[in-house]
mmCIF file of the C-alpha atoms, coordinates in Angstrom:
data_MODEL
# 
_entry.id   MODEL 
# 
loop_
_atom_site.group_PDB 
_atom_site.id 
_atom_site.type_symbol 
_atom_site.label_atom_id 
_atom_site.label_alt_id 
_atom_site.label_comp_id 
_atom_site.label_asym_id 
_atom_site.label_entity_id 
_atom_site.label_seq_id 
_atom_site.pdbx_PDB_ins_code 
_atom_site.Cartn_x 
_atom_site.Cartn_y 
_atom_site.Cartn_z 
_atom_site.occupancy 
_atom_site.B_iso_or_equiv 
_atom_site.pdbx_formal_charge 
_atom_site.auth_seq_id 
_atom_site.auth_comp_id 
_atom_site.auth_asym_id 
_atom_site.auth_atom_id 
_atom_site.pdbx_PDB_model_num 
ATOM 1   C CA . MET A 1 1   ? 34.857 101.465 133.932 1.00 0.00 ? 1   MET A CA 1 
ATOM 2   C CA . ASN A 1 2   ? 33.021 98.720  135.826 1.00 0.00 ? 2   ASN A CA 1 
ATOM 3   C CA . ALA A 1 3   ? 31.200 97.713  132.642 1.00 0.00 ? 3   ALA A CA 1 
ATOM 4   C CA . GLU A 1 4   ? 34.501 97.622  130.795 1.00 0.00 ? 4   GLU A CA 1 
ATOM 5   C CA . ARG A 1 5   ? 36.063 95.424  133.475 1.00 0.00 ? 5   ARG A CA 1 
ATOM 6   C CA . GLU A 1 6   ? 33.087 93.075  133.179 1.00 0.00 ? 6   GLU A CA 1 
ATOM 7   C CA . ILE A 1 7   ? 33.733 92.811  129.434 1.00 0.00 ? 7   ILE A CA 1 
ATOM 8   C CA . GLU A 1 8   ? 37.405 92.096  130.000 1.00 0.00 ? 8   GLU A CA 1 
ATOM 9   C CA . GLY A 1 9   ? 36.529 89.371  132.487 1.00 0.00 ? 9   GLY A CA 1 
ATOM 10  C CA . CYS A 1 10  ? 33.902 87.795  130.251 1.00 0.00 ? 10  CYS A CA 1 
ATOM 11  C CA . PHE A 1 11  ? 35.755 87.399  126.957 1.00 0.00 ? 11  PHE A CA 1 
ATOM 12  C CA . PHE A 1 12  ? 38.480 85.081  125.763 1.00 0.00 ? 12  PHE A CA 1 
ATOM 13  C CA . ALA A 1 13  ? 40.175 85.888  122.464 1.00 0.00 ? 13  ALA A CA 1 
ATOM 14  C CA . VAL A 1 14  ? 40.885 83.068  120.036 1.00 0.00 ? 14  VAL A CA 1 
ATOM 15  C CA . ILE A 1 15  ? 43.495 83.847  117.384 1.00 0.00 ? 15  ILE A CA 1 
ATOM 16  C CA . PRO A 1 16  ? 44.127 81.381  114.549 1.00 0.00 ? 16  PRO A CA 1 
ATOM 17  C CA . ALA A 1 17  ? 47.653 81.994  113.263 1.00 0.00 ? 17  ALA A CA 1 
ATOM 18  C CA . LYS A 1 18  ? 48.761 80.260  110.091 1.00 0.00 ? 18  LYS A CA 1 
ATOM 19  C CA . ASP A 1 19  ? 52.372 79.275  109.438 1.00 0.00 ? 19  ASP A CA 1 
ATOM 20  C CA . PRO A 1 20  ? 54.027 82.548  108.325 1.00 0.00 ? 20  PRO A CA 1 
ATOM 21  C CA . ASP A 1 21  ? 55.612 80.781  105.351 1.00 0.00 ? 21  ASP A CA 1 
ATOM 22  C CA . LEU A 1 22  ? 52.181 79.749  104.083 1.00 0.00 ? 22  LEU A CA 1 
ATOM 23  C CA . GLY A 1 23  ? 49.900 82.655  104.939 1.00 0.00 ? 23  GLY A CA 1 
ATOM 24  C CA . LYS A 1 24  ? 48.882 85.464  102.581 1.00 0.00 ? 24  LYS A CA 1 
ATOM 25  C CA . SER A 1 25  ? 49.572 83.433  99.446  1.00 0.00 ? 25  SER A CA 1 
ATOM 26  C CA . ARG A 1 26  ? 47.123 85.667  97.556  1.00 0.00 ? 26  ARG A CA 1 
ATOM 27  C CA . LEU A 1 27  ? 49.608 88.504  98.008  1.00 0.00 ? 27  LEU A CA 1 
ATOM 28  C CA . ALA A 1 28  ? 52.279 86.573  96.075  1.00 0.00 ? 28  ALA A CA 1 
ATOM 29  C CA . PRO A 1 29  ? 51.882 88.779  92.967  1.00 0.00 ? 29  PRO A CA 1 
ATOM 30  C CA . VAL A 1 30  ? 53.032 91.827  94.953  1.00 0.00 ? 30  VAL A CA 1 
ATOM 31  C CA . LEU A 1 31  ? 55.037 90.430  97.894  1.00 0.00 ? 31  LEU A CA 1 
ATOM 32  C CA . ASN A 1 32  ? 57.807 87.845  97.724  1.00 0.00 ? 32  ASN A CA 1 
ATOM 33  C CA . LEU A 1 33  ? 58.071 85.051  100.291 1.00 0.00 ? 33  LEU A CA 1 
ATOM 34  C CA . PRO A 1 34  ? 60.398 86.888  102.745 1.00 0.00 ? 34  PRO A CA 1 
ATOM 35  C CA . GLN A 1 35  ? 58.089 89.918  102.607 1.00 0.00 ? 35  GLN A CA 1 
ATOM 36  C CA . ARG A 1 36  ? 54.990 87.783  103.197 1.00 0.00 ? 36  ARG A CA 1 
ATOM 37  C CA . ARG A 1 37  ? 56.682 85.963  106.056 1.00 0.00 ? 37  ARG A CA 1 
ATOM 38  C CA . ALA A 1 38  ? 57.708 89.250  107.711 1.00 0.00 ? 38  ALA A CA 1 
ATOM 39  C CA . LEU A 1 39  ? 54.196 90.610  107.216 1.00 0.00 ? 39  LEU A CA 1 
ATOM 40  C CA . ASN A 1 40  ? 52.575 87.500  108.704 1.00 0.00 ? 40  ASN A CA 1 
ATOM 41  C CA . LEU A 1 41  ? 54.856 87.539  111.744 1.00 0.00 ? 41  LEU A CA 1 
ATOM 42  C CA . GLU A 1 42  ? 54.243 91.224  112.422 1.00 0.00 ? 42  GLU A CA 1 
ATOM 43  C CA . LEU A 1 43  ? 50.471 90.857  112.026 1.00 0.00 ? 43  LEU A CA 1 
ATOM 44  C CA . ALA A 1 44  ? 50.500 87.922  114.443 1.00 0.00 ? 44  ALA A CA 1 
ATOM 45  C CA . ARG A 1 45  ? 52.646 89.833  116.929 1.00 0.00 ? 45  ARG A CA 1 
ATOM 46  C CA . SER A 1 46  ? 50.468 92.938  116.889 1.00 0.00 ? 46  SER A CA 1 
ATOM 47  C CA . THR A 1 47  ? 47.239 90.905  117.169 1.00 0.00 ? 47  THR A CA 1 
ATOM 48  C CA . VAL A 1 48  ? 48.479 88.947  120.181 1.00 0.00 ? 48  VAL A CA 1 
ATOM 49  C CA . GLU A 1 49  ? 49.858 92.100  121.778 1.00 0.00 ? 49  GLU A CA 1 
ATOM 50  C CA . VAL A 1 50  ? 46.516 93.924  121.537 1.00 0.00 ? 50  VAL A CA 1 
ATOM 51  C CA . CYS A 1 51  ? 44.463 90.994  122.845 1.00 0.00 ? 51  CYS A CA 1 
ATOM 52  C CA . ALA A 1 52  ? 46.833 90.176  125.690 1.00 0.00 ? 52  ALA A CA 1 
ATOM 53  C CA . ALA A 1 53  ? 47.050 93.809  126.749 1.00 0.00 ? 53  ALA A CA 1 
ATOM 54  C CA . TYR A 1 54  ? 43.275 94.282  126.790 1.00 0.00 ? 54  TYR A CA 1 
ATOM 55  C CA . LEU A 1 55  ? 41.932 90.888  127.850 1.00 0.00 ? 55  LEU A CA 1 
ATOM 56  C CA . GLY A 1 56  ? 44.983 89.371  129.531 1.00 0.00 ? 56  GLY A CA 1 
ATOM 57  C CA . GLY A 1 57  ? 47.448 86.795  128.304 1.00 0.00 ? 57  GLY A CA 1 
ATOM 58  C CA . GLU A 1 58  ? 45.659 83.981  130.086 1.00 0.00 ? 58  GLU A CA 1 
ATOM 59  C CA . ARG A 1 59  ? 42.515 84.889  128.117 1.00 0.00 ? 59  ARG A CA 1 
ATOM 60  C CA . THR A 1 60  ? 44.307 85.064  124.776 1.00 0.00 ? 60  THR A CA 1 
ATOM 61  C CA . ILE A 1 61  ? 44.485 81.704  122.987 1.00 0.00 ? 61  ILE A CA 1 
ATOM 62  C CA . VAL A 1 62  ? 46.671 81.389  119.915 1.00 0.00 ? 62  VAL A CA 1 
ATOM 63  C CA . VAL A 1 63  ? 46.193 78.314  117.725 1.00 0.00 ? 63  VAL A CA 1 
ATOM 64  C CA . THR A 1 64  ? 49.146 77.647  115.448 1.00 0.00 ? 64  THR A CA 1 
ATOM 65  C CA . SER A 1 65  ? 51.444 74.990  114.044 1.00 0.00 ? 65  SER A CA 1 
ATOM 66  C CA . SER A 1 66  ? 54.319 77.473  113.807 1.00 0.00 ? 66  SER A CA 1 
ATOM 67  C CA . SER A 1 67  ? 57.183 77.551  116.301 1.00 0.00 ? 67  SER A CA 1 
ATOM 68  C CA . ALA A 1 68  ? 57.923 81.117  115.163 1.00 0.00 ? 68  ALA A CA 1 
ATOM 69  C CA . ILE A 1 69  ? 54.400 82.228  116.112 1.00 0.00 ? 69  ILE A CA 1 
ATOM 70  C CA . ARG A 1 70  ? 54.747 80.397  119.435 1.00 0.00 ? 70  ARG A CA 1 
ATOM 71  C CA . ARG A 1 71  ? 57.948 82.323  120.191 1.00 0.00 ? 71  ARG A CA 1 
ATOM 72  C CA . ILE A 1 72  ? 56.128 85.565  119.442 1.00 0.00 ? 72  ILE A CA 1 
ATOM 73  C CA . ALA A 1 73  ? 53.024 84.771  121.528 1.00 0.00 ? 73  ALA A CA 1 
ATOM 74  C CA . GLU A 1 74  ? 54.483 83.279  124.685 1.00 0.00 ? 74  GLU A CA 1 
ATOM 75  C CA . PRO A 1 75  ? 56.262 86.449  125.937 1.00 0.00 ? 75  PRO A CA 1 
ATOM 76  C CA . PHE A 1 76  ? 52.839 88.146  126.033 1.00 0.00 ? 76  PHE A CA 1 
ATOM 77  C CA . GLY A 1 77  ? 51.588 85.402  128.362 1.00 0.00 ? 77  GLY A CA 1 
ATOM 78  C CA . ALA A 1 78  ? 49.252 84.002  125.728 1.00 0.00 ? 78  ALA A CA 1 
ATOM 79  C CA . VAL A 1 79  ? 48.085 80.395  125.791 1.00 0.00 ? 79  VAL A CA 1 
ATOM 80  C CA . VAL A 1 80  ? 49.482 78.677  122.697 1.00 0.00 ? 80  VAL A CA 1 
ATOM 81  C CA . LEU A 1 81  ? 47.656 75.634  121.379 1.00 0.00 ? 81  LEU A CA 1 
ATOM 82  C CA . GLU A 1 82  ? 49.334 73.377  118.834 1.00 0.00 ? 82  GLU A CA 1 
ATOM 83  C CA . GLU A 1 83  ? 47.170 73.286  115.720 1.00 0.00 ? 83  GLU A CA 1 
ATOM 84  C CA . ASP A 1 84  ? 45.976 69.811  114.841 1.00 0.00 ? 84  ASP A CA 1 
ATOM 85  C CA . GLU A 1 85  ? 47.197 68.841  111.379 1.00 0.00 ? 85  GLU A CA 1 
ATOM 86  C CA . GLY A 1 86  ? 43.802 67.275  110.749 1.00 0.00 ? 86  GLY A CA 1 
ATOM 87  C CA . ALA A 1 87  ? 41.887 70.435  111.669 1.00 0.00 ? 87  ALA A CA 1 
ATOM 88  C CA . CYS A 1 88  ? 39.804 72.083  108.950 1.00 0.00 ? 88  CYS A CA 1 
ATOM 89  C CA . GLY A 1 89  ? 41.774 75.275  108.416 1.00 0.00 ? 89  GLY A CA 1 
ATOM 90  C CA . MET A 1 90  ? 40.862 78.488  110.187 1.00 0.00 ? 90  MET A CA 1 
ATOM 91  C CA . ASN A 1 91  ? 37.481 77.296  111.427 1.00 0.00 ? 91  ASN A CA 1 
ATOM 92  C CA . GLY A 1 92  ? 38.956 74.087  112.816 1.00 0.00 ? 92  GLY A CA 1 
ATOM 93  C CA . ALA A 1 93  ? 41.624 76.107  114.634 1.00 0.00 ? 93  ALA A CA 1 
ATOM 94  C CA . LEU A 1 94  ? 38.964 78.429  116.048 1.00 0.00 ? 94  LEU A CA 1 
ATOM 95  C CA . ARG A 1 95  ? 36.878 75.493  117.274 1.00 0.00 ? 95  ARG A CA 1 
ATOM 96  C CA . ALA A 1 96  ? 39.908 73.951  118.974 1.00 0.00 ? 96  ALA A CA 1 
ATOM 97  C CA . GLY A 1 97  ? 40.803 77.241  120.646 1.00 0.00 ? 97  GLY A CA 1 
ATOM 98  C CA . ALA A 1 98  ? 37.206 77.828  121.681 1.00 0.00 ? 98  ALA A CA 1 
ATOM 99  C CA . LYS A 1 99  ? 37.033 74.462  123.414 1.00 0.00 ? 99  LYS A CA 1 
ATOM 100 C CA . VAL A 1 100 ? 40.156 75.307  125.421 1.00 0.00 ? 100 VAL A CA 1 
ATOM 101 C CA . ALA A 1 101 ? 38.593 78.653  126.340 1.00 0.00 ? 101 ALA A CA 1 
ATOM 102 C CA . LEU A 1 102 ? 35.374 76.953  127.448 1.00 0.00 ? 102 LEU A CA 1 
ATOM 103 C CA . ASP A 1 103 ? 37.351 74.514  129.590 1.00 0.00 ? 103 ASP A CA 1 
ATOM 104 C CA . SER A 1 104 ? 38.961 77.578  131.188 1.00 0.00 ? 104 SER A CA 1 
ATOM 105 C CA . GLY A 1 105 ? 35.588 79.096  132.059 1.00 0.00 ? 105 GLY A CA 1 
ATOM 106 C CA . ALA A 1 106 ? 34.963 81.389  129.095 1.00 0.00 ? 106 ALA A CA 1 
ATOM 107 C CA . MET A 1 107 ? 31.479 82.884  128.941 1.00 0.00 ? 107 MET A CA 1 
ATOM 108 C CA . ALA A 1 108 ? 32.102 84.703  125.666 1.00 0.00 ? 108 ALA A CA 1 
ATOM 109 C CA . LEU A 1 109 ? 34.539 84.470  122.776 1.00 0.00 ? 109 LEU A CA 1 
ATOM 110 C CA . VAL A 1 110 ? 35.978 86.915  120.315 1.00 0.00 ? 110 VAL A CA 1 
ATOM 111 C CA . ALA A 1 111 ? 37.541 85.428  117.182 1.00 0.00 ? 111 ALA A CA 1 
ATOM 112 C CA . ILE A 1 112 ? 40.221 87.647  115.692 1.00 0.00 ? 112 ILE A CA 1 
ATOM 113 C CA . PRO A 1 113 ? 42.075 86.772  112.484 1.00 0.00 ? 113 PRO A CA 1 
ATOM 114 C CA . THR A 1 114 ? 45.681 87.912  112.164 1.00 0.00 ? 114 THR A CA 1 
ATOM 115 C CA . ASP A 1 115 ? 45.167 90.121  109.124 1.00 0.00 ? 115 ASP A CA 1 
ATOM 116 C CA . LEU A 1 116 ? 43.784 93.341  110.595 1.00 0.00 ? 116 LEU A CA 1 
ATOM 117 C CA . PRO A 1 117 ? 46.644 95.850  110.278 1.00 0.00 ? 117 PRO A CA 1 
ATOM 118 C CA . LEU A 1 118 ? 44.821 98.650  112.114 1.00 0.00 ? 118 LEU A CA 1 
ATOM 119 C CA . LEU A 1 119 ? 43.690 96.587  115.117 1.00 0.00 ? 119 LEU A CA 1 
ATOM 120 C CA . SER A 1 120 ? 44.279 98.441  118.389 1.00 0.00 ? 120 SER A CA 1 
ATOM 121 C CA . ILE A 1 121 ? 43.140 98.328  121.996 1.00 0.00 ? 121 ILE A CA 1 
ATOM 122 C CA . PRO A 1 122 ? 40.725 101.273 121.532 1.00 0.00 ? 122 PRO A CA 1 
ATOM 123 C CA . LEU A 1 123 ? 39.167 99.627  118.457 1.00 0.00 ? 123 LEU A CA 1 
ATOM 124 C CA . LEU A 1 124 ? 38.794 96.271  120.199 1.00 0.00 ? 124 LEU A CA 1 
ATOM 125 C CA . ARG A 1 125 ? 37.373 98.009  123.268 1.00 0.00 ? 125 ARG A CA 1 
ATOM 126 C CA . SER A 1 126 ? 34.879 99.899  121.113 1.00 0.00 ? 126 SER A CA 1 
ATOM 127 C CA . ALA A 1 127 ? 33.740 96.740  119.336 1.00 0.00 ? 127 ALA A CA 1 
ATOM 128 C CA . LEU A 1 128 ? 33.250 94.763  122.532 1.00 0.00 ? 128 LEU A CA 1 
ATOM 129 C CA . ALA A 1 129 ? 31.567 97.723  124.240 1.00 0.00 ? 129 ALA A CA 1 
ATOM 130 C CA . ASP A 1 130 ? 28.897 97.415  121.548 1.00 0.00 ? 130 ASP A CA 1 
ATOM 131 C CA . PHE A 1 131 ? 28.242 93.916  122.855 1.00 0.00 ? 131 PHE A CA 1 
ATOM 132 C CA . GLN A 1 132 ? 25.427 94.436  125.357 1.00 0.00 ? 132 GLN A CA 1 
ATOM 133 C CA . ALA A 1 133 ? 23.427 91.267  125.792 1.00 0.00 ? 133 ALA A CA 1 
ATOM 134 C CA . GLN A 1 134 ? 23.697 87.618  126.608 1.00 0.00 ? 134 GLN A CA 1 
ATOM 135 C CA . HIS A 1 135 ? 22.941 85.335  123.701 1.00 0.00 ? 135 HIS A CA 1 
ATOM 136 C CA . GLU A 1 136 ? 24.317 87.847  121.265 1.00 0.00 ? 136 GLU A CA 1 
ATOM 137 C CA . CYS A 1 137 ? 26.537 87.543  118.204 1.00 0.00 ? 137 CYS A CA 1 
ATOM 138 C CA . LEU A 1 138 ? 28.478 90.637  117.150 1.00 0.00 ? 138 LEU A CA 1 
ATOM 139 C CA . LEU A 1 139 ? 29.954 90.730  113.650 1.00 0.00 ? 139 LEU A CA 1 
ATOM 140 C CA . VAL A 1 140 ? 32.427 93.205  112.153 1.00 0.00 ? 140 VAL A CA 1 
ATOM 141 C CA . PRO A 1 141 ? 32.188 93.209  108.320 1.00 0.00 ? 141 PRO A CA 1 
ATOM 142 C CA . ASP A 1 142 ? 35.117 93.627  105.969 1.00 0.00 ? 142 ASP A CA 1 
ATOM 143 C CA . ARG A 1 143 ? 35.248 96.729  103.774 1.00 0.00 ? 143 ARG A CA 1 
ATOM 144 C CA . ARG A 1 144 ? 33.322 94.978  100.997 1.00 0.00 ? 144 ARG A CA 1 
ATOM 145 C CA . GLY A 1 145 ? 30.501 94.070  103.376 1.00 0.00 ? 145 GLY A CA 1 
ATOM 146 C CA . MET A 1 146 ? 30.737 90.363  102.572 1.00 0.00 ? 146 MET A CA 1 
ATOM 147 C CA . GLY A 1 147 ? 33.386 88.865  104.855 1.00 0.00 ? 147 GLY A CA 1 
ATOM 148 C CA . THR A 1 148 ? 33.714 88.758  108.648 1.00 0.00 ? 148 THR A CA 1 
ATOM 149 C CA . ASN A 1 149 ? 36.751 90.449  110.191 1.00 0.00 ? 149 ASN A CA 1 
ATOM 150 C CA . LEU A 1 150 ? 35.859 89.941  113.855 1.00 0.00 ? 150 LEU A CA 1 
ATOM 151 C CA . MET A 1 151 ? 33.222 87.875  115.605 1.00 0.00 ? 151 MET A CA 1 
ATOM 152 C CA . ALA A 1 152 ? 32.134 87.950  119.249 1.00 0.00 ? 152 ALA A CA 1 
ATOM 153 C CA . ILE A 1 153 ? 29.622 85.509  120.711 1.00 0.00 ? 153 ILE A CA 1 
ATOM 154 C CA . SER A 1 154 ? 28.040 84.874  124.097 1.00 0.00 ? 154 SER A CA 1 
ATOM 155 C CA . PRO A 1 155 ? 27.463 82.225  125.183 1.00 0.00 ? 155 PRO A CA 1 
ATOM 156 C CA . ALA A 1 156 ? 30.466 80.735  123.452 1.00 0.00 ? 156 ALA A CA 1 
ATOM 157 C CA . ASP A 1 157 ? 29.591 78.253  120.697 1.00 0.00 ? 157 ASP A CA 1 
ATOM 158 C CA . PRO A 1 158 ? 32.570 76.628  118.923 1.00 0.00 ? 158 PRO A CA 1 
ATOM 159 C CA . GLU A 1 159 ? 30.325 75.333  116.134 1.00 0.00 ? 159 GLU A CA 1 
ATOM 160 C CA . LEU A 1 160 ? 29.268 78.781  114.958 1.00 0.00 ? 160 LEU A CA 1 
ATOM 161 C CA . PHE A 1 161 ? 32.543 79.702  113.242 1.00 0.00 ? 161 PHE A CA 1 
ATOM 162 C CA . SER A 1 162 ? 32.204 79.669  109.459 1.00 0.00 ? 162 SER A CA 1 
ATOM 163 C CA . PHE A 1 163 ? 34.899 82.020  108.159 1.00 0.00 ? 163 PHE A CA 1 
ATOM 164 C CA . GLY A 1 164 ? 35.653 82.078  104.455 1.00 0.00 ? 164 GLY A CA 1 
ATOM 165 C CA . GLU A 1 165 ? 34.240 83.656  101.313 1.00 0.00 ? 165 GLU A CA 1 
ATOM 166 C CA . ARG A 1 166 ? 31.016 85.635  101.959 1.00 0.00 ? 166 ARG A CA 1 
ATOM 167 C CA . SER A 1 167 ? 31.025 84.603  105.613 1.00 0.00 ? 167 SER A CA 1 
ATOM 168 C CA . LEU A 1 168 ? 29.111 87.616  106.951 1.00 0.00 ? 168 LEU A CA 1 
ATOM 169 C CA . GLU A 1 169 ? 25.742 86.511  105.621 1.00 0.00 ? 169 GLU A CA 1 
ATOM 170 C CA . ARG A 1 170 ? 26.462 82.917  106.637 1.00 0.00 ? 170 ARG A CA 1 
ATOM 171 C CA . HIS A 1 171 ? 27.451 83.876  110.178 1.00 0.00 ? 171 HIS A CA 1 
ATOM 172 C CA . GLU A 1 172 ? 24.392 86.074  110.557 1.00 0.00 ? 172 GLU A CA 1 
ATOM 173 C CA . ARG A 1 173 ? 22.050 83.372  109.284 1.00 0.00 ? 173 ARG A CA 1 
ATOM 174 C CA . GLU A 1 174 ? 23.519 80.590  111.415 1.00 0.00 ? 174 GLU A CA 1 
ATOM 175 C CA . ALA A 1 175 ? 23.588 82.771  114.524 1.00 0.00 ? 175 ALA A CA 1 
ATOM 176 C CA . ARG A 1 176 ? 19.900 83.606  114.150 1.00 0.00 ? 176 ARG A CA 1 
ATOM 177 C CA . ILE A 1 177 ? 19.065 79.932  113.610 1.00 0.00 ? 177 ILE A CA 1 
ATOM 178 C CA . ARG A 1 178 ? 20.832 79.161  116.898 1.00 0.00 ? 178 ARG A CA 1 
ATOM 179 C CA . GLY A 1 179 ? 18.824 81.851  118.684 1.00 0.00 ? 179 GLY A CA 1 
ATOM 180 C CA . TYR A 1 180 ? 21.421 84.597  118.936 1.00 0.00 ? 180 TYR A CA 1 
ATOM 181 C CA . ARG A 1 181 ? 20.557 88.266  118.621 1.00 0.00 ? 181 ARG A CA 1 
ATOM 182 C CA . VAL A 1 182 ? 22.846 89.538  115.849 1.00 0.00 ? 182 VAL A CA 1 
ATOM 183 C CA . LYS A 1 183 ? 24.494 92.943  115.927 1.00 0.00 ? 183 LYS A CA 1 
ATOM 184 C CA . ILE A 1 184 ? 26.627 94.402  113.128 1.00 0.00 ? 184 ILE A CA 1 
ATOM 185 C CA . HIS A 1 185 ? 29.448 96.640  114.356 1.00 0.00 ? 185 HIS A CA 1 
ATOM 186 C CA . ARG A 1 186 ? 30.818 98.814  111.562 1.00 0.00 ? 186 ARG A CA 1 
ATOM 187 C CA . SER A 1 187 ? 34.340 100.140 111.857 1.00 0.00 ? 187 SER A CA 1 
ATOM 188 C CA . ALA A 1 188 ? 36.327 101.674 109.014 1.00 0.00 ? 188 ALA A CA 1 
ATOM 189 C CA . GLU A 1 189 ? 39.582 100.575 110.634 1.00 0.00 ? 189 GLU A CA 1 
ATOM 190 C CA . LEU A 1 190 ? 38.533 97.020  111.487 1.00 0.00 ? 190 LEU A CA 1 
ATOM 191 C CA . SER A 1 191 ? 36.947 96.579  108.064 1.00 0.00 ? 191 SER A CA 1 
ATOM 192 C CA . LEU A 1 192 ? 40.412 96.598  106.501 1.00 0.00 ? 192 LEU A CA 1 
ATOM 193 C CA . ASP A 1 193 ? 42.038 93.190  106.180 1.00 0.00 ? 193 ASP A CA 1 
ATOM 194 C CA . LEU A 1 194 ? 44.964 92.201  104.000 1.00 0.00 ? 194 LEU A CA 1 
ATOM 195 C CA . ASP A 1 195 ? 43.697 89.442  101.747 1.00 0.00 ? 195 ASP A CA 1 
ATOM 196 C CA . THR A 1 196 ? 44.414 90.754  98.272  1.00 0.00 ? 196 THR A CA 1 
ATOM 197 C CA . ALA A 1 197 ? 46.741 93.094  96.390  1.00 0.00 ? 197 ALA A CA 1 
ATOM 198 C CA . ASP A 1 198 ? 43.890 95.615  96.289  1.00 0.00 ? 198 ASP A CA 1 
ATOM 199 C CA . ASP A 1 199 ? 43.655 95.495  100.100 1.00 0.00 ? 199 ASP A CA 1 
ATOM 200 C CA . LEU A 1 200 ? 47.402 96.077  100.331 1.00 0.00 ? 200 LEU A CA 1 
ATOM 201 C CA . ARG A 1 201 ? 47.234 99.045  97.952  1.00 0.00 ? 201 ARG A CA 1 
ATOM 202 C CA . PHE A 1 202 ? 44.399 100.509 100.020 1.00 0.00 ? 202 PHE A CA 1 
ATOM 203 C CA . TYR A 1 203 ? 46.448 100.095 103.191 1.00 0.00 ? 203 TYR A CA 1 
ATOM 204 C CA . LEU A 1 204 ? 49.587 101.613 101.675 1.00 0.00 ? 204 LEU A CA 1 
ATOM 205 C CA . ALA A 1 205 ? 47.563 104.645 100.573 1.00 0.00 ? 205 ALA A CA 1 
ATOM 206 C CA . LEU A 1 206 ? 46.903 105.516 104.212 1.00 0.00 ? 206 LEU A CA 1 
ATOM 207 C CA . ALA A 1 207 ? 48.964 108.238 105.875 1.00 0.00 ? 207 ALA A CA 1 
ATOM 208 C CA . GLU A 1 208 ? 51.415 105.901 107.583 1.00 0.00 ? 208 GLU A CA 1 
ATOM 209 C CA . THR A 1 209 ? 52.304 102.238 107.559 1.00 0.00 ? 209 THR A CA 1 
ATOM 210 C CA . ARG A 1 210 ? 53.890 100.344 110.420 1.00 0.00 ? 210 ARG A CA 1 
ATOM 211 C CA . LEU A 1 211 ? 54.165 96.962  108.722 1.00 0.00 ? 211 LEU A CA 1 
ATOM 212 C CA . PRO A 1 212 ? 57.347 95.516  107.147 1.00 0.00 ? 212 PRO A CA 1 
ATOM 213 C CA . ILE A 1 213 ? 56.264 95.660  103.524 1.00 0.00 ? 213 ILE A CA 1 
ATOM 214 C CA . ASP A 1 214 ? 58.826 97.951  101.911 1.00 0.00 ? 214 ASP A CA 1 
ATOM 215 C CA . GLY A 1 215 ? 59.316 97.184  98.256  1.00 0.00 ? 215 GLY A CA 1 
ATOM 216 C CA . ALA A 1 216 ? 55.840 95.810  97.639  1.00 0.00 ? 216 ALA A CA 1 
ATOM 217 C CA . ALA A 1 217 ? 55.181 95.625  93.893  1.00 0.00 ? 217 ALA A CA 1 
ATOM 218 C CA . VAL A 1 218 ? 51.912 97.545  94.029  1.00 0.00 ? 218 VAL A CA 1 
# 
């Protein structure tokens, strides 16, 4: 328990949350706009809830341009940072959030996108418990083994974020160049993100679904 409390006290979570009317556009063939909006809001809510419950609201930084996301995040005590319109997408939002975390005394960061439908406190705890050393970068691959679904780094380095297509190899390479020891944490649950219609079909094939996606054309 002491080791777990040390982890909780060390990490800040940074959550980039896109405008719910704009996110998940690649799901447009199977979800209409109201469905995508509802999905984006619920994914944001559940992500903030998990991080705030495990790490604390004051250590959970949400970067967004959306007032709807702000209204969701603030009741959990999360720090909400207005996304700069000139920021470079997800990575720019992560860098902005990371700098706020560093100013607040963060020793380590965990970057968590809002598209992991199975994220839970036990899964986040398990991932961060695998983080055992200073100057370490922990990466959770997506189910195809090419993307990055979660990234934890200590010491915190805002310039290391490089999410996007085939980001796992890029993150691993850049982390090693910067002197980090890289660890790959494999999790069947955390490997599932909702980027494509195929991802959504995979998710819907699971025993239960708790997301508002009734009527999906899959």
